[in-house]
C-alpha positions in Angstrom: 115.7 86.9 120.7 118.0 89.5 122.2 121.3 90.3 120.6 122.9 90.8 124.0 121.8 88.9 127.1 124.6 90.1 129.4 124.8 93.9 129.3 121.3 95.3 130.0 122.3 98.7 128.6 123.7 97.4 125.4 122.9 99.5 122.3 124.0 99.2 118.7 123.3 97.8 115.3 120.3 95.5 115.5 118.3 94.2 112.5 119.4 94.4 108.9 117.5 93.8 105.8 119.7 93.5 102.7 118.6 93.3 99.1 119.8 90.7 96.6 122.4 92.0 94.2 120.9 93.7 91.1 122.4 94.9 87.8 122.1 98.7 87.4 125.0 98.9 84.9 122.6 99.2 81.9 121.1 102.4 83.4 124.4 104.2 83.7 123.7 106.3 80.6 120.0 106.5 81.0 118.3 109.9 81.4 115.7 108.4 83.8 117.1 108.0 87.3 116.6 104.8 89.2 114.7 105.6 92.4 114.1 103.7 95.6 110.8 104.1 97.3 109.6 102.7 100.7 107.3 103.4 103.6 108.5 103.5 107.2 106.9 103.9 110.6 108.3 104.0 114.1 106.8 101.8 116.9 104.0 100.0 115.0 102.3 97.8 117.6 105.6 97.5 119.5 107.9 99.6 121.6 108.8 103.0 120.3 112.4 103.8 119.3 113.9 106.5 121.6 114.8 109.9 120.2 117.3 110.7 122.9 119.2 107.4 122.9 120.4 107.5 119.2 117.9 105.0 118.0 117.5 105.2 114.2 116.5 103.6 111.0 119.0 103.9 108.1 119.2 103.1 104.4 122.6 102.2 102.9 123.8 101.7 99.3 126.7 99.4 98.5 129.1 101.2 96.2 131.2 99.5 93.5 134.1 99.2 96.0 132.0 97.1 98.4 131.5 99.9 101.0 128.2 100.6 102.6 127.3 104.3 102.4 124.5 105.7 104.6 122.1 107.6 102.3 119.1 108.3 104.5 118.3 108.1 108.2 115.5 109.0 110.6 115.7 109.2 114.4 113.5 107.5 116.9 110.1 108.8 118.0 106.7 107.6 119.2 104.0 106.2 116.8 103.6 108.2 113.6 101.6 107.3 110.4 103.5 105.4 107.7 105.6 107.9 105.7 106.8 107.4 102.2 110.4 108.1 101.1 111.3 108.4 97.4 115.0 108.9 96.7 117.0 108.9 93.4 120.0 106.7 93.3 122.7 109.3 92.5 126.3 108.5 91.9 129.3 110.7 92.8 133.0 110.6 92.0 133.5 108.6 95.2 130.5 106.3 95.0 129.4 104.4 91.9 126.1 102.6 92.3 125.2 101.8 88.7 127.1 98.5 88.4 126.3 94.8 88.3 125.9 93.7 92.0 124.4 96.9 93.5 122.7 96.3 96.8 120.8 98.4 99.4 120.3 97.7 103.1 118.1 98.9 105.9 119.5 98.8 109.4 118.2 99.9 112.7 120.1 100.9 115.8 118.7 100.6 119.3 118.7 98.6 122.5 120.0 95.0 122.0 118.7 93.3 125.1 115.2 92.5 124.1 112.1 93.3 122.1 112.7 97.0 121.9 112.9 99.9 119.4 110.5 98.7 116.7 110.5 100.0 113.1 108.0 99.1 110.4 109.1 99.0 106.7 106.8 98.3 103.8 106.5 98.6 100.0 110.2 98.7 99.1 110.4 99.4 95.4 113.4 100.1 93.1 112.8 101.2 89.5 113.0 103.9 86.8 109.3 104.1 86.3 108.3 106.2 89.3 105.8 109.0 88.7 107.3 112.5 88.5 105.5 113.4 91.8 107.5 110.7 93.5 104.4 109.4 95.2 103.5 105.8 94.7 100.0 105.0 95.9 99.1 101.4 96.7 95.5 100.4 96.9 96.1 98.0 99.7 93.5 96.2 101.7 94.8 94.1 104.6 94.0 93.0 108.1 95.6 94.7 111.1 94.4 92.4 113.9 93.2 88.8 114.0 89.9 88.3 112.3 87.0 86.1 113.0 86.3 83.1 110.7 85.0 84.2 107.3 
C-alpha cells in the first residue's frame, strides 16, 4: 500500500527493517570486532530506485543514547547483481554500540505513492566469527520464479 495517497510527488522515508535488541556489552573488551554482513540489490524484479531523486538504502546503528546513526548508504540505480557489504561495528567517543540493547536498522528513501523504488536485502548476519577476507559465501539454492509441480 502507498504511504501517501494524496501527493503524487511525495518522497521520503519508506520501509524500515529493525533488528531485535541484542547484547554486545560482553564484546566491549574483545580483540575480535563484531561485524555486520549483508547483501543488497537495487530493483530486483520491481521498479528501480532513481539515482537523481535521492532514493537510497541506508544502514543505521542505534547508539547507547537511543539515537539512530547512519553508518552506510547507497544511492539508487538500475538493476545490479547482489553486492555484499561487510562492516565492523566500531565505537567512537560519541557513539557507543557495545551495550545491552544494541539494534540496527535498514531504511529506504524513495517515492511514497505506490509500488516504487525497490531494494532487495538478504543474508543479514551479525557476529565476531567472520573470515578475515570479510567474504561470507553461502551455498544457496533457491527458486527465482514459480516452478511446475515436482
